[in-house]
N, C-alpha and C positions, 0 to 999 in steps of 0.2 A: 504493500500500500504506500509506504513511504517512498519507495523507488518510483512509483507511478506519479506521486505528487511532485517529486523532484523533476521528473521528466517533463511534466506539464509546465512547471515553472521555467525550466530551461527553454522550452519551446516559446513560451510567452516572451522571455527575455530576448530571444533571437528575433522574434517578430518586431518587438519594440526597437531593438537596435537597428534593424533594417529600416524601420519607419523613420527613425531619427537621422539616418545617414542619407536619406533621399534629398533631392534638391528642393530649394524653397519653392520654385515654380511648380513642382510636381504636387506638393502637398498643401500649399496655402490655398484655401478656398477663394476663388475670385468672386468679388462682390461687384455687381454692376454699379457704376458710379451713380449715386442718387442726386448729385448736384448738376448733372448734365442731361438735358432732355434727349429723347430718342430721335428728335428731328427739329432743326431750326431752319425756317424758310425765309429767304430774301428774294423778292422778285421785282419785276417792272424795270429792268436795267437795259440800257442801250447795248452794252458790250458784255461778253460772257465772263463768268467768274474765273479768276486765275489762281487764287490761293485763299487760305483761311487760317486762323489761329484761335485757340480757345484759351481764355484768361480766367481760370477757375477762381483764383483768389478775389478777383474783382467782379466776378459773375457777369462776364460779357464775352463777346466774340468779335473778331475782326475779319473783314472780307475785302478782297481786291476785285474790282470789276474793271480792270484794265486801265482806266483813266480816273477812277474814283476809289477812295478808301472809306470803308464804313465801319463804324463801331455800333454794335447792337447789344441789346440785352439778350438773355437766354430764351426769349420768346420770339426773337427775330425782329423786334422793333428797332428801327434805326434811331439811335440817340445822338449821334455825331457823325460828321463826314469831313473829308478833305476832297475838294473839287479841284478841277483844272490841273491835274497831275500831268506833267510834261513828259510823255513817253508811255511805254508799256510797263505798267506796274504788275509784277507777276507773283510768283510764289512768295510765301512769307513764313516767318517763324518767330515765336516769342523768345526774346533773349534772356539770359540770366539777370540782366539789369532791369527787366520789366518793360523794356521797349520792344517794338516790333521791328524786325529786320526783313526787308523785302527787296527782291531784285527789281531793277528799273532799267529798261533798255530805251535808248534814244538812237534810233537807227534808220537806215535808208532803204531796207529791203521791202519785200511785199508786206510783211507785218507792219513795218513803220508806215508804209504808204497807206495801208488800210486804216490805221489809227488816225493818221493825218486827215484822210478823207472824211471819216466820221466826225472828227472834231473841227473840220473845216479850217485847218491850219496848213501852212506850207511844210512839206516834207524836207528832211535833212538830206544833204549829199553825203557821199561815203566818207569824205575827209572829216566830217563833223560827228561821226558816229562815236558814241561813248556809252559805257555801261557802269551802272552804279549799284551800290547797296543803299537803299533809302532807309533811314533810321527814323522811326516815327515815335515821338514821345506821347504815348497814348494817355498818360495822366493829364496832359494839357489839352487833349482832344475832348472838349466839353460842349460843343454846340455844332449845329449844322452849317455846312458850306464854308468851312474854314479854308484858308488859302495857303498853299505851301510856300508862297513868296512873302506874304505880309504877316502871316501868323507864325509864331515860333513853335511849330509842331514837327517840322521835318528838316533833317540834314541829309547830305549825301556824301558817300565815299566812293571814289572811282576804283573800279577793278581793272587796273591797267594791263594786267596779264591777258585778260580776255580781249581787251581792245587791240592789243598787239597781235594776237592770233587771228582776230577778225580781219584786221587790215592787211595781214601778210598774204603774199602769193607764193605758191609752191609748185614744183614740177613733179607730176605724178603720172607714171606710165607714158611719159613723153609729152603730156599736156600741161600747160600752165593753168593752174586752178586758183581761184580766190579762196581765202580763208584756210589757215593752217589747222589741221585736224578737223576740217569742215566746221569750224566754230561759227555759230550763228548768233552768239551772244551769251547771256546767262539766264537762268531761270530758277531751278530748284535751290533752296537754301535750308540749312538746319544747323543746330548746335549739337555737338557730340564729342566723344572722347577721341584721343589719339588711337590710331590703329595698333592692335596688339593689346588693347585693354581687355582684360579677361572677365570683369564683373560689371555687368550693366547696372547693378544697384548702387555701386560705389564709384562715382566719377569724381576724381580729384580736380580735373580741369576740363572745361568745355571750350571747344574751338568752333569757329564758324566755318562751315563747309558750303562752297558755292559751286553749283554744277553748270557746265556749259549747256547751251542749246547746241544742237548738232544738226546740220543740214542732212536730210535723208536721201540725197542723190544716190540712186541705185547704180549709177555708172562709175562711181569713184570707190576706191578701196581703202581710203584712209579715214573712213567715218564709221568704223565698226567698234570703236571704243567710246565710252562716255568719259568725260574729264571732270575731276573734282579738285577744286582749289581749297587749301586750308589756311585759315588766318587766325592769329591770336589777336583779339579785338581790344585787349586791355589798354593799348596806347592809341586807339583810333580817334580820340578826341582831337588830336593835332591835325587829322585829315578831314574831320567833319566840316562841311561847308554848307552854308545856307543856300536855299534855292533862289536863283535869280533867273526869271524867264528870259529865254533867248541866249543865255550864257552857258557854255558847256565846259566846266572846269575839269581838270585831271588830277585833283588832289587825292592821293591814295597811295598805298604801298607800291613800291616799284615792282616787287615780285611777291608772290604768295610765300608763306612759310614752307609749304609743300604743294606739289602738283602730282596728282594721282591719275591713273588710267584704269578703267574697268571694262573688260571685254564682255559686251552684251550682244554683239551683232548689231545690225542696222536698226535704228530708231528714227522716227519722224519728229524732228525738232528736239531730239535729245531728252534730257530729264526735265519734265514739266513741273513735278513736285517731288520733294524729298523730305524724309523725316527720320531722325534717329529714334529708335524704340528701345528703351532700357530693358523691357521684358525679354526680348530676344537678343539684345545686344547687337542689333543690326541697323544699318542705315538702308532704308527702303527707297527705291527709285521707281517713280511712277512715270510712265512714258506714253506717248502716242506710238503704237506699235509700228515696226518697220515694214518694208515692202520687198526686201530681197528674199527670193524664194529659197536661198540656201540656208536661211535661219528660221528658227521656230517663231520668231517675232512675238515674244511675250509682251504683256502689258506692264508687268511689274517684275523688278529684280530686288535682291537684298544683298548688300555687301556685309560680310562677316567682320565685325569690328574686333574680334578676338585674335584675328590673324594679321601679322605684320605684312606689309607689301613685299613682294618679291621683285627683283630686278630682272627685266627681260626686254628684248627688242619688240617693238610693236609690229604685229603682222599687218602687211599692206601699206605701212607708212614708209615708203621707200626713200623719202627725202630726209628722214631722221632715223639713223641706224644706231644712235646711242641708246643704251639701256635705260629704261624708265621704271619707276615704281608702279607695279600692277597689283590691283586689289583682288581679293578672292570672293567669289559669290558664295552665299550661303547654300548649302547642299540639301535643303529640305523641300525645295520646290520640284516642279517638273524638270526632268533631265532630258536634254537633247544630246545624244551621243555623238552625232556627226560634228557638232560645233563645240561640244564640251561646255555647254552653258545650262544654267539653272534659272528658272523663273516661274511666273504664274500667269494665268489668263484671268484677269480681273478688270472689268471694263471701267471701274470708277477709280478716282484718286488723282487722275492727271490734272484736275482742276481744283484741287485743294485737299490736304490731309493734315491731321494733327494727332500724334500719339499721346494718349492720356496716361500711359503707363499701366502696368499690371495686366496687359493684354487687351486694353480697350482703346478704340480709335474713333475719331470723328472724320468722316470721309464725304467729300462733295459729290452730289449728283446734279450735274448741270442740265438745263433744258432751255429750249427756245420755242416760244409760241408761234405756231405756223401762220396765224393771222396777223398778230400785232408785231411779230418779229422781236418782241422783247425777251430778254434773257432772265433766267432765275437760277438760284442755287438752293438745293435742299441738303443741308449738312446733317448727315445721319450717323447714328451711333452703331458701331460694330464691335464684335469680339473676335480676336485673332484665334484661329483654329489650328493653323499650321498645316492644314490638309493641302496636299498638292493640287487637288481639283477645286477645292472651295476654301481659300485661305481665310476668308472673313465670313462671319455670320451676323446677319442684321439683328439688332436688339430692338424689340418692340415692347413697350410698356402696356 
């Protein structure tokens, strides 16, 4: 009898030991955030939504609709706005300092021409093209129709590395092509740890990551990588410049702290939105899928932040044979053996994402009314599943 009891106790001890040794993410019950609704709708916009951010401490959200920036409550009521944004205000992220960091493109291509036409302003020429991180002090954003030039709510920092790559010409397969690495500008932004960081729950230092837009030309071979720039923003005050309409400054770091390449295959316009997720310790890349038949053309990729970059020559980039730091894709998605790439087919997220932590996300579903042509965003709550076929599950209350 005693032996039987001891045996039972030993078994219980082993089970308890096994339970305690499991990872935090496997055993901590995930509770749906009670402070974030399952849907926040903002409609009646001239241009489509480009990015969003959730500010849980202040119980509000931020949206970019290309040339306008909105602050809403968690019911979708617009409580403040910045109008007359000069350029393409794109993806955004809430910084550690409580300000919003958003990509801002002032350029001459078809995107720039389309914006200029809708705003009834003159388009830039190529020599005037410049890319910025717009830094928005959302604490000062307290009323409707604030002006980026006359109201003290926005500064900009030039991303000179992207400007240089955009302006460059390269020789590829005997042809002279515009734009090194097919750089079309910048779009996705997020704050996250240095690559090689093992624990997503304990981040000692956050860096700003800025992703290139990439032209999806199916006839060139140097556009199968997405490019991520890394910046330490602690000294950016010296670069921050107030907006003056019609003036394009170039105040910003001469070079990024690091420049990374991630092999995804062809995408259309590169990384549209990007978010670091502490739950998976990944940086997620949301794209408009590519059109080259040789690739699986996923909608979403994830870069594994626990893996340090490896040095390698870039395939197809014949004009630059020096080794570059290449990032590693997370291996939990769908796998395409022919191209050795991982990713997911998920049609939302390219127009706005925000990781809430603990496996929960807010992801944009954009729409356009067929009759009025007005645009809208439905920012919906999701739970990460990790399933290769269905990576996110919609949360409905």
